[in-house]
N, C-alpha and C positions, 0 to 999 in steps of 0.2 A: 531877668529881674535885676534891679539895680543894687549896688552896694548898700548895706544897711548896718547901722550901729545898734548893738544890743547891750544891756547891762547884765553882767554875770550874776546869777543867783547866789553864788558862793562868796566871791571876793568883792562884789559890787563894783568892779571896774568895768568900763566899757570895752567891748571888743567888736571887731569888724567881721561881717559875713560878706564875702565877695560874690559876685555873680556866678563864678565858676563853682562856688560852694553850693549855692542854691540849685544849680543844674545837677550836681551830684545827689543832693537830698531828694530832688524830684525823681531822678532816675531810679533810686532804690526805695522810693515811697516812704520817706521818713520826714518828720518836721525838722526845722532848723533847731540847733541846740540852744539851751538856755544857760549853759555854763561856758566860760571862755576856754580856749585851748589848754592853758596851763591847768586850770581846775578840772577839766575833763581828764587830763593825764593823771593828775594827782588822785582823782577818784578811782581810776582803774588800778593804779599801783597799790592802793590800800588792800586789794585782793591778792597781791603777789608777795608771799613770804618765800624768799629764795634761801636765805642764809641763816635764819634762826631755827635751830634744830633742838629737839627734845628727845629724851628717852621715853618710850611708850611701850604698850603691849598691844598686840593684835587682839581686837575684841571679838574675834571669831575662833582663832586657834590658840590664842594665849602666848604666842611667840614674842620674845623681846625684840624691839625694833627701834629704829631712829625715825622720827616723824617731824614734819613741819607744824603739826598741831599739838598744842599743849594739852596735857592730860586733863586739865580742868576746863577745857573748852567744850563747846556744844556738840562736836562731831563724833560720830562712831567711826573709829579708825581701824582699817584692816591692813594687814601686810599685803605686799604686792601679789603674792601667790593666791591668797584668798580673794582679793578684790577682782582679779582677772579670772577666777575659777567659775564653774557653773553651780557652785554650792549655794548661791543666793541669786535672787532675781530682782533687779531694780524696778521692774514693772509691778511688783507686789506692793510698792509704796504709792501707787497711782492714786490720784484724788480727782474728784469732779471739780469743775469750775464753779465757784460760788460768786454769783453776781451781786451779792449783798456785802461782799468784802473786797477790799482793793487787791489788785493783782500781786503786788510785791509782798504783802503780808502772807498771802497764800503761797507764793513761791518760797518764802523763807521757811515755812513749815516743811515743805518738801525738801528743800536744800539741807536743812538741819537733820532730817530723818534718814536720808539715803547715805549709806556708808561711803567713806572716801578712802582712797589709797594713802598710805602714810607719806609717801613722797611721789613726785612726778618724775619718773626715770625709766620709761619703757625701753625694753630691749637692751638694757645695760647689764654689764657683767662685773662682778666684784667691785662695785662702786656704791657701797651702802651709804656713804656720806656725800651724796650728790643730789641735786634737785633741779627741776625745770631743765632737764637734759635728757638726751636720748642716745642710744647706741654707743655709750661710752664703755671703756674697758679699763679696769685697774685705775680708776680715778678717785681722788680724795679731796673733799671740800672744794669741788668744782661745781659751779652753778651757771645755769643759763647757756649751755652749749650743746654740741652734738658731735658724735663720731670722733672722739679723741681717745688716746691711750696713754696711760701713765702720766696723767696731768694732775697737778695739785694746786690748791689755793688760787683758783682762777675764776674769772667771771666773764660770761658772754664770749667765750672762746671755743672755736670749733676746728675739727680736722687737724688736730695738733697732737704731737707725740713727744713723750719724754721731756716735758717742760713744766714750768712752775711759776706762780705769781704773775699771772697775765691778766690784762683787762682788754676785752674787745679785740682779740687777735684771731687770725685765721692761718692755718697751715704753717705752724712753726714746729721746729724740732730742736731739742737740746738747747732751749732758750729760757731766759729768766728775767723777771722784772721788766716787762715791756707793756706799752700802752698803744693800742690801735696800730699794730704792725701785722704784716702778712708775708707769706711765702719766703720765710727766712730760716736759717740754721745757725745755731751757736750765736745768737744775738742777745745782748744783755743791756739792761738799763736804758732802753731806747724808746722812741716815740715816733709814730707816723712814718715807719720805714717799710720798704718793699724790697724783696729779693736781695737781702744783705746777709752776710755770713762772717763768722769769726770776728765780730766787732762789738764795741762797747760805747755807750753814751753817744748815740746818734740821734739826730732829729731831721726828719724829712729827707732821708737819703734813699737812693735807689741804686740797685745793682752795685753795691760796694762790698769789698772784701778786705779784711784786715785793716779796719779803720777805728780810730779812737777819738772821741770828743768832737765829732764833726757835725756840721749842719749844711743842709741843702746841696749835698754832693750827688753827682750822677756818674756811674761807671768808673769809680775810682778804686785804687788799692794802695795800701800802705800810706795812709794819710793820718796825721796827728794834729788834732785841732785845725783841720783844713790845710795843714802844711804837708806838701808832698815829700815823702821820704823814700829811700830805697829800702829793700827788704831787711838788710842787715841792721840799719839804724832803727827801723820800726820795731823789729824784734827785740833789740837792746832796750829801747825805752819801755816797751810793754813788760819785759822781765823786771826792769828796775822799779816800775810802778807797783808790781806785785798785788794783783787784785784778789788774792786769797786773804788779804788783811781787811778787816772791817774798817779800820781807821783809813786805810788807803782808798777803799770804795767811797767813803764819805768825802774824802779829799777830791776824788775824781768827780763826784756829783757836784760839789761846790764849784770846781773849776769849769765844769761843763755848763752849768746854769749861768755863769757869767757870760759865756759865749752865746748861749741860747737867748739871753735877754737882749743882745745886740744884733742878733740875726734877723734877716728878713722873713716875715711870715706871710704866706699866701692867705688871702681872706677866708678861704675854705679848703678843706681837704676833698677835692673832687678828682676822680679819675674816670675818663671816658663818660662824661655826662653832657647833657644838653638841656638848657632851660631848667635848671634845678636851683633851689635855695635850701640852706641848711648846712650840714657839715658831715664829713666822713661818708661820702656817697660814691659808689662805683657802679658803672655800667647801667646808667639810668637816664631817662629823659622825662621832662615835665613832672618832676617830683618837687613839691613845694613844702618848705618848712619840715623837711625830713632829716633824720639823723641816723647814722650807723646802718646804712643800707649796703649790702654786698650781694654777691651772686651775679646773676645775669638778667638782663631785660626787665628791669623795673620801670614802670611808666604810669603816668596819669594818677598820681597819688599825692596825698597831703596829710600832714601831721602824723607821719609814720615813724616809729622809732624801733630800731633793732629788727631788721628783716634780713634773714640769712641767705636766702636763695631766690630772691626776686619777688616783687609784689606789684600787682596791677590794679588800677581802677579802685583804689581803696582809700579810706580816711580813718584817722583817729584810732590807731591800733598800735600795740606794743608786743614785741616778741613773737615772731612767726617765720616760717620758711617760705615756701612757694604758695602764694594765695592770690585769689582774684575776687574782687567785689566784696570786700569786707568792711565793716563799719563798727566802731566802738567795740573792738575785740581785744582780748588779752590772752596771750599764749595760745593762739589758735592756729592750727595747721600742723606743723612738725613732720608728719609723714608725707612722703613725696607721692601722695595720691591726690585725688581731686579735692580741692579745698576752695569752695566757692559759695558766695552769698551767705556770709555769716553777718549777723548784727547782734550786738550785745551778748557776746559769748565769752566763756572762759574755758580753756582746755577743749575746744572743739577741734576735731581732726578727721581728715579723710572723708569729709561730709559735704553736704550741699543744702542750702536753704534752711538754716537753723537760726532761731532767734531766742533770746533770753534763756539760754541753756548753758549748763556747766557739766564738764566731764563726760561729754558725749562723743562717740566716734563711729565712723563708717555708717552714717545714717543720713537721712534726708527728711525734710518737712517735719521739723520738730519745733515746738513752741513751749517754753517754760518747763523744760525737762532737765533731769539730773541723772548722770551715770548710765545712760543708755548706750547700747552697742548694737549695730545692725538692725535699727528700727526705723520706721517711717510712719508719718501721720499720727504723731502722739502729742498730747497736751497734758502737762502735769503728770507725765509717766503713765498716762492712760491711753489705750489704743482706740483709734477712730478709723472709720472708712475715709477714703479720699474725699467723698462728697460731704461727709459730716465735718471733717477737718476744715475744708475750704469754706464751709458755711459758718463755722464757729469762730475762726480767726478774726474776721472783721468785727464781730460782736465783742470779742475780748479787747481789741484795740480801742473800740469806742468806749468800753467800760473803763479802760485805763485812763482815758481822757476825761470821762465824766466823774469818775471816783478815784482821783489820783492818790498816790502815797505822799504824805507830808511828814518829813522827818522832824526830829526834836528841835531843830533850828529853824523850822518853817520853810525849808526848801521843798519845792513841789516836783514830784516825779511822775510825769505822764508818759505815754508811749513816745519813744524816741530818745529817752534818757537811759544811760547805763544804770546798772544796779545801784541803789543807794548805798553809801559807804556803811551805813548802820547794819547792812546785811552781811558784811564781811565777818568771817570767823576769826580774823586776826586783829590784834592790837596794832595801832598805827606804827609803833616803834619796832614791831616784828617784821614789817614789810619794807620793800625798797622805796616806798613813798618817803620814808625817813631819810633815805640817801639823797634823793633829788629835791625834796621839799622839807628840809629838816625843821622840826618843831620841838619845843620843850613840852614837858608833860602838861603844863598849865595851858599852853597854846593849843595843844591837840585837844584837850578836853573842852576848851572854849569853842573850838570849831565843831565839836560834836563827835570827835573820834575816840575810840577806845585806847587805853594805854595799859601796858603790862609792866609792873615793877620787877626789878631783878629778883630772881629767886634766892639770891644771897648765898652763892657758893663759897665755901671755906676751903680753899686749896692749901695743901701742905707743900710749901715751896721747897724744892730741892736745890735750885740754883737761882741766884739773882742775875738779871741781864748783864750787869756790869762785871760779873765774875766769869762770864763765858770767855773762852780763849779768843784772842784777837784774830789769830790766823787759823784757817781750817786745818792746816797740817798738825795743829796741836789739839784738835778735837778728837778724842778717842771714842770708840764705839759705845762706851758706857753712857754717853750723853743721851742716846736714843731712849725715849720713854720717860725721861726725868721731867718733873714739873718745873718750868722756868717762869719766873715772874716777868710779865711784860714791862718794858721800860716806861710805858705810860702809867702803869700802876692804877688804871681805872680813872685817872684824873683828866682824861681828854673827853671829847664829845663824839667819840667814834665807836660807841658800843663795845668798848674794850672788854675782853674777857678776863683781864688781869693776869692770866697765866696761860701757858700753852706748852705743848710737847712737840718735840722733833721726832718723827717716826723714822724707823730704820731706812725705808726707801728714800726718804728725804735726805737723810745724812749721807747716804751713798751718792745721791745726786750732787750735793755740795762738794764732796770730795772728788768726784769724777771731773767736775768742771772748775775746780779750784775757786769756789765761792765761799765767802765767810758765812757763819751762822747768823740768822736774823735775831734782832733784839726786841721785836714787836710781835704781838699775837697776830694771827691771820686777819682778824677784823680790822685792826689798826693799819696793817699793811694794805688791806683792800681800800681803806679810806685814803691812804696816801696816793694810791694809783687813781682813785676816783677824782681826786683834786686836780689831776693832770689833764682831765678831759674838759672841754668847753661845755657850757650849759646848753640845754635844749631851748635856746632863746636866740633871737636875732636882733641886731641893731643896724640901722641905716648909717653907713659911714662913707667917707671918701678915701681914695687911695692916698697914702702918706708919701709917695714918691714925688719929689718936687716937680711941679709943672703939670702933673697928671690930674685930670678932672674926672676920671672915672669914679662912679659910685656903685655901691653894692650892699647886699645884706650879709652880715657876718656875725658869727657867734663870739667874736672878740668884743667885749664891752668897751666903750670909748675911754673909760678911765684906766684901762689896762696898759702896761708899759710896752707891750710888743709893737714892733714896727710892722704895719699891715699894708700889703701891696695888693693891687688888683691882679688878675691873672696875667694880663699882658706884661705889666711891669715885672712881676715875679718871674715869668718865663724869660724875659730879656736878661735878667740878672743871673738866673740859675740854670735854666735848661741848656 
């Protein structure tokens, strides 16, 4: 089939469907989408509340808990122990298919009636304040990662130990304030680095030890802003700079970004890839318009964001480990079991052939189900025989097309579209849609999204940010647990909590690594790191090296100040 241009139902902009896309849709037997890629992503992210947490009570055992669901919301919230127990049966909520009512309205009734776990954190230990994560131990305010220990205030980071304030990092230890770094120890204030240690303020460095303020170095030691020093001179400068001081860290950051802005930037962060477009991709081939893909052997995929351990033959999905043949899925996979043939799912894992289902695991052949485990041939949580199931599914699909769901803004949802945003239990500003597609309250409501106003917390402030000691050596243990006013004072657009506490383990971390106390709340710090990543968007550009005619797709917008090189020119200068 030839390339075709369609108008997005949501933003009304035209978007292109390529022949390869039509081949994929035909392979998995779904129609072409009616929303553009950006609006498809935004629609999924409205269902993902990672970082907005509330106090709640388990509605089964009465235990106090932390939840991603507001107490005034429509969901019945259980603690993790109750939700995973045999004391209730999700099949008891089963309902018949009603062909006089559209599918999504029926699904919403089921979705809102089946209990949900307060947070999504399977097999985690002592990690009460984490979400969208698994197999973590002693983690705090860490979201969207797996198999980490003693990690705090981090997002989309995995296999990491004794580290803090990270974004999209893998396999770090004793590290702080890094963005998209891997396989490093004692790395601080750095971005896009691999296999580095005992270093500060690095950008795109590999295999570097004891370096400060450097860019694009390979296999170096004792470098200071790309100047080669001997060990004695490097140690002397580092001691004189004294990074235990908050003022000195800010000075180091300012000096580093002057160098960063004049450095050469490769058009994309690709390692061991072939025929890929997007950014921050490793060990992949034939992955197009993909971002933040790590692990091994990813291939033949498109519009995939944040895949941790390989993805194959998949489209339009966010947040997963090892999966194959999935489409329009959110947070599906996670367990290293079979994860195949998902379409329009949220929290599906260890399963096969599941469509339009949420919170289902170790199951197969489900359609329109919620909260099922070790089940097969179910529709709306009701059991069918294999023959009944296979006969009924085509009728449901035809019904979805003949009697579609139409939302309040007139957008039409037939078979082949992800869940309507109106079905989300979250307000827009509770979800990570607000992080990547920020809206004001008025804009969100105009687009038909929910919005939740601040509950109006009145903190009793113990310390102002400006009154914190400049140097960590002057911070005594009494600071732990005190309420500190965020330096932004709620005046930013970063969902500022206005105040924060430094917990005991965190204070020990700063003292151990000679790091100054933060002045911003965790949310504001998260947004500062988020601004350091490139958008999930590509522009067609030419290499900026004089005389080079190479062209490429890059996540660096044309109006940005960075000097962007193609891979050949970059390697000639750097490698």
